C-alpha positions in Angstrom: -44.3 53.9 4.9 -45.3 50.4 6.0 -43.8 50.6 9.5 -45.8 50.8 12.8 -44.2 53.5 14.9 -43.8 53.3 18.7 -46.2 56.2 18.9 -48.9 54.2 17.1 -48.1 51.0 19.0 -48.5 52.6 22.4 -52.3 52.6 22.1 -52.5 48.9 21.1 -51.7 47.1 24.4 -54.6 48.6 26.2 -57.0 47.6 23.4 -55.6 44.1 23.5 -56.0 43.8 27.3 -59.6 44.9 27.1 -60.1 42.2 24.4 -58.5 39.5 26.6 -55.2 39.6 24.9 -53.1 39.3 28.1 -50.4 41.8 27.2 -47.4 41.7 29.6 -45.5 44.7 28.4 -44.6 47.1 25.6 -45.1 45.7 22.1 -42.7 45.5 19.3 -43.9 45.1 15.7 -42.1 43.2 12.9 -43.4 43.5 9.3 -44.2 40.0 8.0 -45.9 40.9 4.7 -45.3 44.3 3.0 -48.7 45.0 1.6 -49.6 43.5 -1.8 -52.8 42.9 0.1 -53.1 43.9 3.7 -50.1 44.8 5.8 -49.2 42.0 8.3 -47.2 42.6 11.5 -46.1 40.2 14.2 -46.6 41.8 17.6 -44.4 40.6 20.6 -44.4 41.6 24.2 -41.5 39.2 25.2 -43.9 36.5 26.3 -46.8 36.2 23.8 -47.2 36.9 20.1 -50.0 38.1 17.9 -50.6 39.1 14.3 -51.9 42.5 13.3 -53.5 43.1 9.9 -54.2 46.6 8.5 -54.8 48.0 5.0 -52.0 49.5 2.9 -51.6 53.1 3.7 -52.1 54.4 0.2 -53.2 53.4 -3.3 -56.0 50.9 -2.4 -59.2 50.7 -4.4 -62.5 51.4 -2.6 -63.9 48.5 -0.6 -60.7 46.5 -0.8 -58.6 45.3 2.2 -61.5 45.0 4.6 -59.9 43.8 7.9 -63.3 43.8 9.6 -64.5 41.2 7.1 -61.4 39.1 7.8 -62.0 39.3 11.5 -65.6 38.3 11.3 -65.0 35.2 9.2 -62.1 33.8 11.2 -64.1 34.5 14.4 -67.0 32.5 13.0 -64.9 29.7 11.5 -63.1 29.1 14.8 -66.2 27.1 15.9 -65.9 24.8 12.9 -63.4 22.2 11.5 -61.7 24.9 9.4 -58.2 25.7 10.7 -57.9 29.5 11.5 -56.1 31.7 14.0 -58.1 32.8 17.0 -59.5 36.3 16.4 -58.7 38.6 19.3 -59.4 42.3 18.5 -61.0 44.4 15.9 -60.4 48.2 16.0 -62.2 50.3 13.4 -61.1 53.6 14.9 -58.5 55.0 12.5 -57.1 57.3 15.2 -55.3 54.5 16.9 -52.7 53.5 14.3 -54.0 55.6 11.4 -56.1 52.8 9.8 -58.5 50.1 11.0 -56.8 47.0 12.2 -57.5 43.5 13.4 -55.4 41.2 15.7 -55.4 37.4 15.9 -53.3 35.0 17.9 -49.9 34.0 16.3 -50.0 30.5 15.0 -46.8 28.4 15.1 -45.9 26.5 12.0 -44.2 26.6 8.6 -45.0 29.2 6.0 -44.1 27.9 2.6 -43.8 31.1 0.5 -40.9 30.7 -2.0 -39.3 28.0 -4.1 -36.5 28.0 -1.5 -39.0 27.2 1.3 -40.3 24.3 -0.8 -36.8 23.0 -1.4 -36.5 22.4 2.4 -39.3 19.8 2.1 -38.8 16.3 0.8 -41.2 14.8 -1.8 -43.3 13.1 0.9 -43.7 16.4 2.7 -44.6 18.2 -0.5 -47.2 15.6 -1.3 -48.6 15.6 2.2 -48.8 19.3 2.2 -50.8 19.4 -1.0 -53.2 16.9 0.3 -53.6 18.8 3.6 -54.2 22.0 1.7 -57.0 20.6 -0.4 -58.6 18.8 2.5 -58.7 22.2 4.4 -60.4 23.8 1.4 -63.0 20.9 1.3 -63.5 21.5 5.1 -64.2 25.2 4.4 -66.7 24.4 1.6 -68.5 21.9 3.9 -69.2 24.5 6.6 -72.9 25.2 7.4 -72.4 28.9 7.1 -75.8 29.8 8.5 -75.1 27.7 11.6 -71.7 29.5 11.9 -73.4 32.9 11.9 -72.4 33.8 8.4 -75.8 33.6 6.7 -75.5 37.3 5.8 -71.8 37.3 4.9 -72.7 37.5 1.2 -75.5 37.2 -1.2 -76.5 33.6 -1.9 -77.2 33.9 -5.7 -75.7 35.2 -8.9 -72.1 34.9 -7.5 -70.5 34.6 -10.9 -72.3 37.6 -12.2 -71.4 39.7 -9.1 -67.8 38.5 -9.2 -67.4 39.5 -12.8 -69.0 42.8 -12.3 -66.8 43.6 -9.2 -63.6 42.7 -10.9 -64.5 44.4 -14.2 -65.1 47.5 -12.1 -61.8 47.2 -10.3 -60.1 46.8 -13.7 -61.6 50.1 -14.8 -60.0 51.7 -11.8 -56.5 50.2 -12.0 -55.8 49.3 -15.7 -52.9 50.9 -17.4 -53.6 52.7 -20.7 -52.3 49.9 -22.9 -54.6 49.5 -25.9 -53.6 45.8 -26.5 -54.2 44.8 -22.9 -57.5 46.8 -22.8 -58.7 44.9 -25.9 -57.8 41.5 -24.6 -59.5 42.3 -21.2 -62.6 43.5 -23.0 -62.7 40.3 -25.1 -62.4 38.2 -21.9 -64.9 40.2 -20.0 -67.4 40.1 -22.9 -67.1 36.4 -23.4 -67.5 35.7 -19.7 -70.6 37.9 -19.6 -72.1 35.9 -22.4 -71.5 32.6 -20.7 -72.5 33.3 -17.1 -73.5 30.0 -15.4 -76.2 29.6 -12.8 -75.2 29.0 -9.2 -75.6 25.4 -8.2 -74.5 25.6 -4.6 -73.1 28.1 -2.0 -70.4 28.0 0.6 -67.9 30.2 2.4 -65.2 30.8 -0.2 -61.7 32.1 0.7 -61.1 33.8 -2.6 -57.3 33.7 -2.5 -56.4 30.1 -1.7 -52.9 28.7 -2.2 -50.0 27.3 -0.2 -48.6 30.6 0.9 -51.9 31.7 2.5 -51.7 28.8 4.9 -49.5 27.9 7.9 -48.5 24.2 7.9 -47.6 21.8 10.6 -45.0 19.8 8.7 -43.8 17.7 11.7 -47.3 16.3 12.4 -48.3 12.9 11.0 -50.1 13.4 8.8 -49.1 16.9 7.8 -51.9 19.3 8.5 -52.9 23.0 8.0 -52.6 24.8 11.3 -54.3 27.9 9.9 -55.6 29.4 6.7 -54.8 33.1 6.6 -55.5 36.2 4.4 -59.3 36.2 4.3 -59.9 39.6 2.9 -61.5 38.3 -0.3 -63.8 35.8 1.5 -67.5 35.8 1.1 -70.4 33.4 0.4 -70.1 32.1 -3.1 -69.7 29.2 -5.5 -67.1 26.8 -4.2 -66.1 25.8 -7.8 -64.8 29.4 -8.1 -62.6 28.9 -5.1 -61.1 25.8 -6.5 -60.6 27.6 -9.9 -58.6 30.4 -8.1 -56.4 27.8 -6.4 -55.7 26.3 -9.9 -55.3 29.6 -11.8 -52.6 30.7 -9.3 -50.4 27.8 -10.6 -49.8 30.0 -13.6 -46.1 31.1 -13.8 -47.2 34.8 -13.8 -47.7 34.5 -10.1 -43.9 34.8 -9.7 -44.1 38.2 -11.3 -46.8 39.3 -8.9 -44.9 38.1 -5.9 -41.5 39.2 -7.1 -40.0 35.8 -6.4 -40.0 32.2 -7.6 -43.1 31.2 -5.6 -43.6 27.8 -4.0 -47.1 27.5 -5.6 -45.8 27.7 -9.2 -43.3 24.8 -8.6 -43.8 21.7 -10.7 -43.2 19.7 -7.5 -46.8 20.5 -6.6 -49.9 19.1 -8.4 -50.9 20.8 -11.6 -54.5 22.0 -11.9 -55.7 18.6 -13.0 -54.0 17.0 -10.1 -55.5 19.6 -7.7 -59.1 19.1 -8.9 -58.6 15.3 -8.6 -57.5 15.7 -5.0 -60.4 18.0 -4.3 -62.9 15.5 -5.7 -61.3 12.5 -3.8 -61.4 14.5 -0.6 -65.2 15.0 -0.9 -65.4 18.4 -2.5 -68.4 19.7 -4.5 -68.9 18.9 -8.2 -66.9 21.3 -10.3 -69.5 22.3 -12.9 -69.0 25.1 -15.4 -65.3 24.6 -14.8 -64.0 26.4 -18.0 -66.0 29.6 -17.0 -64.7 29.6 -13.4 -61.1 29.0 -14.5 -61.3 31.8 -17.1 -62.8 34.2 -14.5 -60.1 33.2 -12.0 -57.4 34.2 -14.5 -59.2 37.5 -15.1 -59.5 38.1 -11.3 -55.7 37.5 -10.8 -54.9 39.7 -13.8 -56.9 42.5 -12.1 -55.1 41.9 -8.8 -51.8 42.2 -10.7 -53.0 45.4 -12.3 -54.0 46.8 -8.9 -50.5 46.1 -7.5 -49.0 47.8 -10.5 -51.4 50.8 -10.0 -50.2 51.3 -6.5 -46.6 51.1 -7.7 -47.3 53.7 -10.4 -49.0 56.2 -8.0 -46.1 55.8 -5.6 -48.1 53.9 -3.0 -45.7 50.9 -2.8 -42.2 49.7 -3.8 -40.2 46.6 -3.7 -40.1 43.1 -5.2 -43.2 42.3 -7.2 -44.5 45.8 -7.4 -42.2 46.6 -10.3 -42.9 43.3 -12.2 -46.7 42.9 -11.5 -47.5 44.7 -14.8 -45.8 42.0 -16.8 -48.2 39.4 -15.3 -51.4 41.1 -16.6 -51.1 40.1 -20.3 -50.3 36.4 -19.8 -53.1 36.0 -17.3 -55.7 37.7 -19.5 -54.5 35.4 -22.4 -54.8 32.4 -20.2 -58.4 33.4 -19.3 -59.3 33.6 -23.0 -57.7 30.3 -23.6 -59.6 28.7 -20.8 -62.8 29.5 -22.6 -61.6 27.7 -25.7 -62.0 28.7 -29.4 -64.8 31.1 -30.1 -67.7 29.3 -31.8 
């Protein structure tokens, strides 16, 4: 279901050549990521390599998995200090491979996904990687998005309200009929709605930032991020919310979503307090209304987990993580409620 057939691939080389991709021969496609978000394939012609991103073939909510949005933001950020892959081709004609797709250059480096990947790094490399990650997030939040051509990439106000409304709507579409979970989700949504903060600043936000959405150059001194990837949730928003997502992903429930012991939940990496300290020391924005943003981040990840489970239940996906994502929803909702503290 997630493969690219030779019949579909035969139309891609000509599109790449017209976009300046320099294809030398027939393409082969290797699945890199199987589609909890967008499907990701490595394309090879025997000489050069690219990465193709496309939405999952079934079970996706409306407006999700927007590869055109991903393409636009990395194309704009290539002219800034933010490390991204070079955007090459956007094809919105579904007749070519059955869905819209985007192609970027393949970036060499280390992808730290699992606890095993992390075990390959010594403590100095782990510490250096964490610092590089946070510094790249600070670089993103420092971009003059108007000068980069992203002034209309998202609304500039009421980000928290819009984010809550969006993810509450997604929850309605994907939530399983579990009365206990529905009650906790409603409590969290209601408390968030009653404590919506004003927006103090705006920046490009990634929306899904953690170690496995980056490519690292471990051999460099100092270690650096070669590219931040997976931009499908990016927009203009409150940078504090981006930092909160990075911290909320440290919750052990992420392992249930990914179907493996993930690198990002390891206690070898900084905990949320350590990450926010690194962020401040690296020149990041003030993290005001932190409890709200952290609670909303847990709600957002709970909805992502519910969405993965929804695709599994409707037969749109299978494999590690899809059959355990449902178990992550309750703990994440509870963590969101806890982040807001005891009700006054």
